[in-house]
C-alpha positions in Angstrom: -33.2 33.6 81.9 -32.5 29.8 82.0 -30.8 28.5 85.0 -30.0 25.3 83.2 -26.6 24.4 81.5 -25.9 23.5 78.2 -22.7 22.1 79.1 -22.1 18.3 79.0 -19.1 18.1 80.8 -18.8 14.8 82.5 -21.3 13.3 80.2 -20.7 10.6 78.0 -22.3 9.9 74.6 -22.5 7.5 71.4 -23.4 8.8 68.0 -24.2 6.0 65.5 -23.2 6.6 61.8 -21.0 9.3 62.8 -17.9 9.1 60.5 -19.4 11.9 58.1 -22.3 14.1 57.9 -24.8 14.8 60.5 -23.3 12.1 63.0 -19.8 13.6 62.5 -21.1 17.2 63.2 -23.0 15.7 66.3 -19.9 14.2 67.7 -18.2 17.3 67.3 -21.0 19.5 69.0 -21.4 17.2 71.8 -17.4 17.0 72.5 -17.4 21.1 72.1 -19.9 20.8 75.3 -17.6 18.6 77.2 -18.7 15.2 76.4 -16.8 12.0 75.9 -18.0 10.8 72.7 -17.6 7.4 71.0 -17.9 7.6 67.1 -18.9 4.6 65.7 -19.4 3.0 62.1 -17.9 0.8 59.5 -15.2 3.1 58.0 -12.3 3.0 60.4 -10.2 5.4 58.5 -12.7 8.0 58.4 -13.6 7.1 62.3 -10.1 7.9 62.8 -10.4 11.4 61.1 -13.6 12.2 63.3 -11.8 11.4 66.4 -8.6 13.3 65.6 -10.6 16.5 65.1 -13.0 16.0 68.0 -11.5 16.8 71.5 -10.6 20.5 72.4 -8.6 21.1 75.5 -10.9 24.1 76.0 -13.9 21.9 76.1 -12.7 19.1 77.8 -14.3 16.6 75.3 -12.9 13.6 73.9 -13.7 11.0 71.3 -12.9 7.3 70.6 -13.9 5.3 67.7 -15.4 1.9 68.1 -16.2 -0.1 64.8 -19.8 -1.4 64.4 -22.0 -2.9 61.7 -25.7 -1.9 62.2 -27.2 -4.7 59.9 -25.5 -7.2 62.3 -27.6 -9.8 64.1 -29.3 -8.6 67.5 -26.7 -10.2 69.6 -23.8 -8.8 67.8 -25.6 -5.3 68.3 -25.8 -6.0 72.3 -22.1 -7.1 72.2 -21.6 -3.5 70.4 -23.6 -1.6 72.7 -21.5 -3.6 75.4 -18.2 -2.5 73.6 -19.7 1.4 73.6 -20.1 1.1 77.4 -16.5 -0.3 78.1 -14.8 2.4 76.2 -16.9 4.9 78.0 -15.7 3.4 81.4 -19.1 1.6 82.1 -21.3 4.6 81.6 -23.5 5.8 78.4 -25.5 9.0 79.3 -26.2 10.2 75.7 -27.5 7.6 72.7 -27.9 9.5 69.4 -29.6 7.1 66.7 -28.4 8.8 63.8 -27.0 5.9 61.3 -29.6 5.3 58.5 -29.9 4.0 55.2 -31.9 5.5 52.2 -32.2 3.8 49.2 -33.5 6.6 46.6 -36.1 4.1 44.5 -39.4 3.5 43.7 -41.5 0.7 45.3 -40.8 -2.0 42.5 -37.1 -1.0 42.1 -36.5 -1.8 46.1 -34.4 -4.8 46.1 -34.8 -7.5 48.9 -31.2 -6.8 50.1 -31.9 -3.1 50.3 -35.3 -3.7 52.3 -33.7 -5.9 54.8 -30.6 -3.9 55.2 -32.7 -0.2 55.5 -35.2 -1.9 58.1 -32.3 -3.3 60.2 -30.3 -0.2 60.5 -33.1 2.2 60.6 -35.5 0.3 62.9 -34.3 -2.8 64.4 -30.4 -1.4 65.3 -32.5 1.2 67.2 -34.4 -0.8 69.0 -32.0 -3.6 70.0 -29.6 -0.9 71.2 -32.2 1.5 73.4 -33.0 -2.1 74.9 -29.4 -2.6 75.5 -28.5 0.8 76.7 -31.7 2.6 78.3 -32.2 0.4 81.2 -29.0 1.5 83.0 -29.8 5.0 82.1 -33.2 4.5 84.0 -31.5 2.8 87.0 -29.3 5.9 87.3 -32.3 8.2 87.0 -30.7 10.2 84.0 -30.1 9.9 80.5 -31.1 11.4 77.0 -31.8 9.5 73.9 -32.4 11.2 70.6 -33.7 9.5 67.2 -32.6 11.6 63.9 -36.0 11.5 62.0 -36.6 13.2 58.9 -38.8 15.7 57.3 -39.9 13.0 54.9 -41.7 10.9 57.5 -44.9 12.7 57.4 -45.4 12.9 53.7 -45.8 10.9 50.6 -43.1 10.4 48.4 -43.1 8.5 45.0 -39.6 7.5 46.0 -37.8 6.9 49.2 -41.0 5.5 50.4 -39.7 2.7 52.4 -36.7 5.1 53.8 -39.6 7.5 55.0 -41.6 4.7 56.5 -38.6 3.6 58.6 -38.3 7.0 59.9 -41.7 7.3 60.8 -41.5 4.0 62.5 -38.5 5.3 64.3 -40.2 8.6 65.7 -42.9 6.3 67.0 -40.4 4.5 69.0 -38.9 7.6 70.2 -42.4 8.7 71.4 -43.0 5.1 73.2 -39.7 5.3 74.8 -40.4 8.7 76.1 -43.4 7.2 78.0 -41.9 4.1 78.9 -38.4 5.7 80.1 -39.4 9.3 81.0 -40.9 8.7 84.3 -37.5 7.2 85.5 -35.5 10.2 84.3 -34.7 9.2 80.6 -35.4 11.8 78.0 -36.1 10.7 74.5 -37.0 12.9 71.5 -36.7 13.1 67.7 -34.7 15.8 65.7 -36.1 15.7 62.2 -33.8 17.1 59.6 -34.9 18.7 56.5 -32.8 18.4 53.1 -29.7 18.6 54.5 -26.2 18.8 52.3 -24.4 16.0 53.6 -21.6 13.8 51.6 -24.3 11.3 50.6 -25.9 13.7 48.6 -23.1 15.7 47.3 -23.6 14.7 44.0 -27.4 15.9 44.1 -26.3 19.6 45.0 -28.9 20.9 42.2 -31.7 18.6 43.3 -31.3 19.6 47.0 -31.2 23.2 46.5 -34.5 23.0 44.1 -36.0 21.0 47.0 -35.5 23.8 49.4 -35.9 27.0 47.0 -39.5 27.4 48.1 -39.3 27.1 52.0 -39.1 29.8 54.4 -35.1 29.2 54.9 -34.5 29.1 51.1 -31.8 27.0 51.2 -30.6 23.1 52.3 -29.6 22.9 55.8 -26.1 21.9 57.2 -24.9 19.1 59.5 -23.8 21.4 62.1 -27.3 23.0 62.4 -29.0 19.9 63.1 -26.0 18.9 65.4 -26.9 22.2 67.4 -30.2 21.0 67.9 -29.4 17.7 69.1 -26.8 18.9 71.5 -29.3 21.5 73.0 -31.8 18.5 73.2 -29.7 16.5 75.4 -28.5 19.2 77.6 -30.1 20.3 80.9 -31.5 23.3 79.2 -34.0 21.0 77.5 -34.8 19.1 80.8 -38.6 19.5 80.5 -38.6 18.3 76.6 -40.0 14.8 76.6 -41.1 12.9 73.5 -41.0 16.0 71.0 -40.4 15.5 67.3 -38.3 18.8 66.7 -38.3 19.9 63.1 -34.8 21.4 62.0 -35.9 21.6 58.2 -35.8 25.3 57.3 -39.7 25.2 57.5 -40.3 22.7 54.7 -42.9 20.5 56.6 -44.7 23.6 58.4 -45.1 25.1 54.8 -45.0 22.6 52.0 
C-alpha cells in the first residue's frame, strides 16, 4: 500500500482554460483534494460560475478567477503569471497547461489568423508561462507541471493536423522540462485525453461516439475522468512519475 497521499491540502494551483470542459473539471478535482486554485480564461462570467461551484468546506479547497488571454504577447503572459502568483499569496505549486485551440480544417483551409493563434495558445503560452513560473518551483525544491496533450499528437490526420502538431510539440516540451527541472524537484508530465465530450464538441456528439465505438472503452471520455488523472499525477502518490505521457483515451492510441 502506498504511503504517499493524494491530498493537495496546502497546495496552490493554476489551470489554464479552466472556465469549461476539462479545465473546469480539473479545477474542481484539485480543489476537492484541498488545493487553492486559480481559474483563468477570457470569459469572466463562466469563470465566476466555476469559482462559485469549486470550493467545498469539507475539502478546504477554494478558487479565484483571474482573467487572461493566452494569445497575448510574451510580456503580457509574464504579467499574467505574476498576477496568478499574487492571487495565490506568492506561490504556485501546480501548473496545468490545459488551454488549447483546435481549428478543425485541412491544411489549405487553415487561415493565417488561426495558425498564429493556435501556435500562440498551444505552444508559445505554455513555454513562456513555464519559464515564468518553474524557476520559483525549482528554488523551493518542489512543484508539478502538467501538459494536457492529445491522442491525436502521435497519429496522422487529414484535418486538425496543425493542432495535432502543436500537441506533439507541447508533449516534447514537457519531456524537456522534466529533464531540466526534475533534478530540482519539479515533476513535469503529460496527460493525453482521447475523444472527450466537452462543450466544444457538443454539436458533434454523433461524430465523437462513432470515433470511439471501436475502442476498448467503447465510448467517449468525460472531463472528470481526465481531471482525475491530472489530480493524481500532481499528487505525492505520483512522486516517482517524471516525463511521462499518460494516455487517458479509452485505449484508442493503443489499439487504433
